[in-house]
C-alpha positions as CSV (number, residue, x, y, z in Angstrom):
1,M,-34.2,-75.1,-128.2
2,S,-35.3,-72.3,-125.9
3,H,-36.1,-68.8,-127.1
4,P,-32.9,-66.8,-126.7
5,G,-34.7,-63.5,-125.9
6,A,-33.9,-59.9,-126.9
7,I,-31.2,-58.6,-129.1
8,S,-29.0,-55.8,-127.8
9,I,-28.3,-53.0,-130.3
10,H,-26.3,-50.0,-129.1
11,G,-27.5,-50.7,-125.5
12,E,-31.2,-51.1,-126.4
13,A,-33.0,-54.3,-126.0
14,L,-35.1,-55.3,-129.1
15,T,-37.3,-58.4,-129.2
16,P,-37.3,-60.2,-132.6
17,D,-40.5,-61.8,-133.7
18,P,-40.6,-64.9,-136.1
19,L,-43.0,-62.9,-138.4
20,G,-40.0,-60.6,-139.2
21,A,-40.6,-57.6,-136.9
22,I,-38.9,-56.3,-133.8
23,Y,-40.6,-54.9,-130.7
24,W,-38.8,-52.2,-128.7
25,V,-40.4,-52.6,-125.3
26,R,-39.0,-49.4,-123.8
27,E,-40.6,-47.3,-126.5
28,E,-43.6,-49.5,-127.1
29,T,-42.7,-49.5,-130.8
30,L,-43.1,-52.1,-133.4
31,I,-40.6,-52.0,-136.3
32,V,-41.2,-53.6,-139.7
33,S,-39.4,-53.3,-143.0
34,D,-39.8,-53.8,-146.8
35,L,-43.5,-54.6,-146.9
36,H,-43.6,-54.2,-150.7
37,F,-47.4,-53.9,-150.9
38,E,-48.6,-54.7,-154.5
39,K,-45.5,-56.4,-155.7
40,G,-47.6,-59.2,-157.1
41,S,-49.7,-56.8,-159.2
42,S,-46.6,-55.0,-160.4
43,F,-45.2,-58.3,-161.7
44,A,-48.6,-59.2,-163.2
45,A,-48.5,-55.9,-165.2
46,R,-45.3,-57.1,-166.7
47,G,-46.7,-60.5,-167.6
48,V,-45.4,-62.5,-164.6
49,M,-48.7,-63.8,-163.3
50,L,-48.3,-64.3,-159.6
51,P,-51.3,-64.9,-157.3
52,P,-52.6,-61.5,-156.3
53,Y,-52.6,-62.1,-152.5
54,D,-49.3,-60.8,-151.3
55,T,-50.6,-57.6,-149.9
56,R,-53.4,-59.4,-148.0
57,T,-50.9,-61.9,-146.6
58,T,-48.5,-59.1,-145.5
59,L,-51.4,-57.2,-143.9
60,M,-52.5,-60.3,-142.0
61,R,-48.9,-60.6,-140.6
62,L,-49.0,-56.9,-139.6
63,A,-52.4,-57.3,-137.9
64,A,-51.2,-60.3,-135.9
65,L,-48.2,-58.4,-134.7
66,I,-50.3,-55.4,-133.6
67,R,-52.6,-57.7,-131.7
68,K,-49.7,-59.4,-130.0
69,Y,-47.8,-56.3,-128.9
70,A,-50.4,-53.6,-128.8
71,P,-47.7,-51.0,-129.7
72,K,-48.2,-47.2,-129.3
73,R,-46.2,-46.7,-132.5
74,V,-45.4,-48.6,-135.7
75,I,-42.3,-47.7,-137.8
76,S,-42.1,-49.0,-141.4
77,L,-38.5,-48.9,-142.6
78,G,-39.1,-48.0,-146.3
79,D,-40.3,-49.9,-149.4
80,A,-43.7,-50.3,-147.9
81,F,-45.2,-49.8,-151.4
82,H,-43.5,-51.6,-154.3
83,D,-43.9,-48.7,-156.7
84,E,-45.5,-45.2,-157.0
85,D,-48.8,-46.7,-158.3
86,A,-49.1,-49.4,-155.7
87,E,-51.7,-47.5,-153.7
88,D,-54.0,-47.2,-156.8
89,R,-53.8,-50.9,-157.5
90,M,-54.5,-52.0,-153.9
91,D,-57.8,-53.9,-153.5
92,E,-60.3,-51.8,-151.5
93,E,-60.7,-54.5,-148.8
94,D,-56.9,-54.5,-148.3
95,A,-56.8,-50.7,-148.3
96,S,-59.5,-50.6,-145.7
97,S,-57.6,-53.1,-143.6
98,L,-54.4,-51.0,-143.7
99,E,-56.4,-47.8,-142.7
100,K,-57.9,-49.7,-139.8
101,L,-54.5,-50.7,-138.6
102,M,-53.3,-47.2,-138.9
103,R,-56.2,-45.9,-136.7
104,E,-55.1,-48.3,-133.9
105,T,-51.7,-46.8,-133.3
106,A,-49.4,-44.0,-134.4
107,W,-47.6,-44.6,-137.6
108,L,-44.2,-43.5,-139.1
109,W,-43.3,-44.2,-142.8
110,I,-39.6,-44.2,-143.4
111,L,-39.3,-43.5,-147.2
112,G,-37.3,-46.0,-149.3
113,N,-36.0,-46.4,-152.8
114,H,-39.3,-48.0,-154.1
115,D,-41.5,-45.4,-152.3
116,P,-39.5,-42.2,-152.2
117,E,-42.7,-40.1,-151.9
118,P,-45.2,-40.1,-148.9
119,P,-48.3,-42.2,-149.6
120,A,-51.4,-40.2,-150.4
121,R,-54.3,-42.3,-149.1
122,F,-52.4,-43.7,-146.1
123,A,-51.1,-40.4,-144.8
124,A,-49.0,-40.4,-141.6
125,A,-45.7,-39.0,-140.4
126,C,-42.9,-39.5,-143.0
127,E,-39.2,-39.2,-142.7
128,I,-36.0,-40.1,-144.6
129,E,-34.6,-41.2,-141.3
130,M,-35.6,-40.9,-137.6
131,Q,-33.5,-41.0,-134.4
132,I,-35.2,-42.1,-131.3
133,G,-32.9,-42.3,-128.3
134,A,-29.8,-44.4,-129.1
135,L,-31.3,-45.8,-132.3
136,T,-31.5,-44.4,-135.8
137,F,-34.1,-45.8,-138.3
138,R,-33.5,-45.6,-142.0
139,H,-34.1,-47.7,-145.1
140,E,-30.7,-48.2,-146.7
141,P,-27.8,-48.9,-144.3
142,L,-24.9,-46.6,-144.3
143,V,-21.6,-48.0,-145.5
144,Q,-19.7,-46.2,-142.8
145,N,-19.9,-47.0,-139.2
146,A,-23.4,-46.2,-138.0
147,P,-23.8,-47.0,-134.3
148,G,-27.4,-47.7,-133.4
149,E,-28.6,-48.1,-137.0
150,I,-31.7,-50.1,-137.7
151,A,-32.2,-50.5,-141.5
152,G,-33.8,-52.7,-144.2
153,H,-33.3,-52.7,-147.9
154,L,-31.1,-55.8,-148.3
155,H,-33.7,-58.4,-147.5
156,P,-31.3,-60.6,-145.5
157,C,-31.5,-64.4,-145.6
158,A,-29.2,-67.1,-144.1
159,R,-28.4,-70.5,-145.5
160,V,-27.9,-72.6,-142.3
161,V,-26.0,-75.9,-142.2
162,S,-26.6,-78.0,-139.1
163,E,-26.5,-81.7,-138.3
164,G,-26.6,-82.6,-142.0
165,R,-29.5,-80.4,-142.8
166,I,-29.6,-77.2,-144.9
167,L,-32.2,-74.6,-144.4
168,R,-32.6,-71.2,-146.1
169,R,-34.5,-68.6,-144.0
170,R,-35.0,-64.9,-143.6
171,C,-33.1,-63.4,-140.8
172,F,-32.0,-60.3,-138.9
173,V,-28.3,-59.4,-139.4
174,V,-26.9,-58.2,-136.2
175,S,-23.8,-56.8,-134.5
176,S,-23.6,-55.0,-131.2
177,D,-24.2,-51.7,-132.9
178,R,-26.5,-52.2,-135.9
179,M,-29.2,-54.4,-137.4
180,I,-30.5,-55.0,-140.8
181,M,-34.1,-56.3,-140.7
182,P,-35.6,-59.0,-143.0
183,A,-38.2,-58.1,-145.5
184,M,-41.8,-58.8,-144.4
185,G,-43.4,-58.6,-147.8
186,A,-44.9,-62.0,-148.9
187,Y,-43.2,-61.9,-152.3
188,T,-39.9,-60.4,-151.3
189,G,-36.8,-62.5,-151.9
190,G,-33.6,-62.5,-149.9
191,L,-29.9,-61.8,-150.2
192,N,-27.6,-64.2,-148.4
193,I,-25.7,-62.5,-145.6
194,L,-22.5,-63.9,-146.9
195,D,-22.9,-61.8,-150.0
196,R,-20.3,-59.0,-150.5
197,A,-23.0,-56.4,-150.0
198,Y,-22.8,-57.1,-146.2
199,A,-19.0,-57.2,-146.0
200,K,-18.5,-53.4,-145.5
201,L,-21.3,-53.3,-142.9
202,F,-20.3,-56.2,-140.6
203,S,-17.0,-57.7,-139.6
204,A,-18.6,-60.7,-137.8
205,P,-22.3,-60.7,-138.3
206,V,-24.7,-62.9,-136.4
207,A,-27.8,-64.1,-138.3
208,W,-30.9,-64.2,-136.1
209,V,-32.8,-66.7,-138.1
210,M,-36.6,-66.8,-138.2
211,G,-38.1,-70.2,-137.2
212,A,-41.6,-71.3,-136.7
213,D,-41.7,-70.6,-133.0
214,G,-38.8,-68.2,-132.4
215,V,-35.8,-66.3,-133.7
216,Y,-32.4,-67.9,-133.1
217,P,-28.8,-66.7,-133.4
218,I,-26.6,-68.6,-135.9
219,T,-22.9,-67.7,-136.0
220,A,-20.5,-67.9,-139.0
221,E,-19.4,-71.5,-138.7
222,N,-23.0,-72.7,-139.4
223,L,-23.6,-70.4,-142.4
224,A,-23.0,-71.2,-146.0
225,P,-23.2,-69.2,-149.3
226,D,-25.9,-69.9,-151.8
227,M,-25.2,-72.4,-154.5
228,V,-24.6,-70.5,-157.7
229,G,-27.2,-71.6,-160.3
230,G,-28.5,-74.3,-158.0
231,A,-31.9,-74.9,-156.5
232,L,-30.8,-73.0,-153.3
233,G,-29.7,-70.0,-155.2
234,R,-30.6,-66.4,-154.4
235,A,-34.3,-65.8,-154.1
236,V,-35.9,-63.3,-156.6
């Protein structure tokens, strides 16, 4: 299957990347969402002992994207930090890696529900939302019509049924006028795009599903809801 190319949102061409970012060529801007740094250490503090490498894995993905696209600007669409103490728990090597990435390009933090206050150590421009040209960047999608909206928050995933196979993958949820981005954080789960949370946002969404070598559009006839209580249920 050949790579299908850019996604058009409100007249703007956005290139989806299989690592879960989009690159806006015209603005030389890389957009990522829901990094959830230090989610693993947050769970560990509550007795759920996950391997403490989620932040490092997410940073490696970010670094690879910045090397690939050499953007002039990075926009993070909220919930970059899993909670208000995430900065303090971050390993010094990981913190230095993030600081290095932020020195390489301009940075904009969009604030989210997990990180409603600007980061202290990783200071950069911060906004609740930002409009650039025809597009508006925010963390939580608006329920009402929002032409040009690029948002995160819902961690979209698709359960794809094709040729007798079933795959569950993170995805971009797209219409001609808006997009909800997948979560990039290594420990972030996903909400099936057939969940009712998406019903008021999209009448006929297309799932651009992340594969190993590209991102591919999947329409409704090849999508299935999650199995309630089954092995393919909603990710945590």
